[in-house]
N, C-alpha and C positions, 0 to 999 in steps of 0.2 A: 279191865285194868290196863292191858297192853296198849289200848288205843289212846291212853293218856300220854303216850310217848310219840304219837303220830302228829306231826305238824300240819297246820292247815295249808301251808304252802312251803315249797322248797325252791331256793334260787341259788345261782352260782356264787353271788357275792352281794355285799351291801349296796353296791352301785347298780344292781339290778332293781333295786327298790327306789322308785322315783316319787316325788311329791304328787305328780299326776295320777300315778297308779294308786297311791294311798287315798287321795281325795275322791277318786271314783268309788271307793269302798266306804266313804264317809269317815275316814280316819283323820283325826286331828293331832294325834300324838304317837310318838315312838318310844318304847322302852327298849334299849339295846344293850347287849352285853359288850364288853370291851375286848378282852384277850381272845385272839383268833377269830373274832367276829369283825371288829373294825380294823385292827392291826395285829401283827404277830405278837404273841404273848411277851416277847422280850424286846419289842420296839418301844422306846420311851415316848415318842411323839407322833402326832398325826402326819400322814403323808399329804402333799399338796392336793392330790385328788380327793382325799377324805375331807380335808378342810373345805373344799368346794362343795362336797356333798352336804356338809352341815350348813353351809351358806344357802344352798338351794332349798333345803328344808325350811330354814328360817324365813327366807324371802317368800316362800309359799304359805307361810303361817302354820307349818307343821312343827309342833313342839317335840324336843328330843331330850330324854334323860338317860344317862348311862347308869346301868345297874349291874354291879360287878361283885363277885365273891372275893375279889382281891382286897388288899389293905388300903388304908387311906392315902399313904404315900404314893403308891402306884396309880391309883385311880385319880387322885387329886392332881398329881403332876401332869397327867395326860389331859384331864378335862378342863382345869382352870385356865390354861392359855387359850382355849377355844371358847370360853365363856359358856360351857355346857354344864347344866346341873348334873350331879352325880350322887349315887348312893353306893357306899363301899361296904364290904363285909355283909353282903346282902343275904347270905345263907340260903340262896336258891337251892332247891326248888321250893322252899318255904314261901308263903305268899305275902308276908308282911312288907317286904321291900317294894313289891309291885303295887300294893295298895298305897304305900307312902308316896310312890312316884306319881300316881294319878292324882292323888290329893294335892301334891305340890304343883302339878301342872293345871289343876282345875278342870279335868276332863273325866268322862265316864269310861269304864272298861270297854264298852261297846265302840268307843271312838279311838281305841288304842290298840297297837300291835306290839307284840313282844318278838324281838329278833335276836337270834343267837346261833351259836355253832354246836351246841351240845343238847342231846336229847334228855339227859338225866338232870340237867339244871334248868336251862332256858325253856325248852319245849314243855317238859313235865310241869315246871312251875307255872308257866303261862297258861297251859291247858287247865291245870287244877284250879287256877284262879279265875277262869272264864274268859281269857283273852284270846284273840286271834293270834296264832303263832306262825312265824316264818323262820325256817331253818336255812342257814347259809353253810356253804362248804367252808371248813376252817381255812384261814389264810396261810397258815403254816402247817407243815407236816409234823413238826415237833410240838411237844406240850410241856407244861410245867408238871411237877411231880404228881400232884393229886389228880390232874386231868388224865394222866396216862392210864390210871385204873378205870376211870369212867369210860374211856375210849374202848377198852376191851369189852365192857358190858354193852356199850352202844353198838359195836360191830355185830353182836349177836342179835340185838333187837332190829337193827337195820336189815340184816340178812333175812330175818323173818318177814319183815314188811316187803322186801324185794320179792321173795318167793311168792307171797300172796298178791303181788301186783299192786300193793298199797303205796309204794314209795319208789321213785326212780332216783337213783343217787349215783354220782360218779365223783371220785376223788379228783383233785386237780392234777395229781401225778399219775 
């Protein structure tokens, strides 16, 4: 059961994930979390560097859908200016939103990665649904109310993985 929380890969940030890296693995689509994965949870818009990341993915034929547990106003206000499809109130780690995302993109789960900053939502949900999962270091050291609880549980799981040599992980600070 504990291995359901173990990501397939771990990287410093979203920018470490390139179209070339994904294409080498046969990946055609990305399901990504929003808050503290792409931008800080309280930042309303994409940074110029992130806008370029989305353009690079699009130019290389990699489809991207944002799947977030946040509300429609938050996720829509961020995603719509970018022209990026999104699913809000996803109820991760439940699998329904992941399945909806691949159906909308017209890809198979084997051709898709799930990227996020949380073990309890993104990694667990992606792993339980059979996706390749990539864990990123959260872009902010602060979190919204519900995420603070998850982080306490995650620290225990991460410490277990670190002790067993299953996960190398360093916070940004």
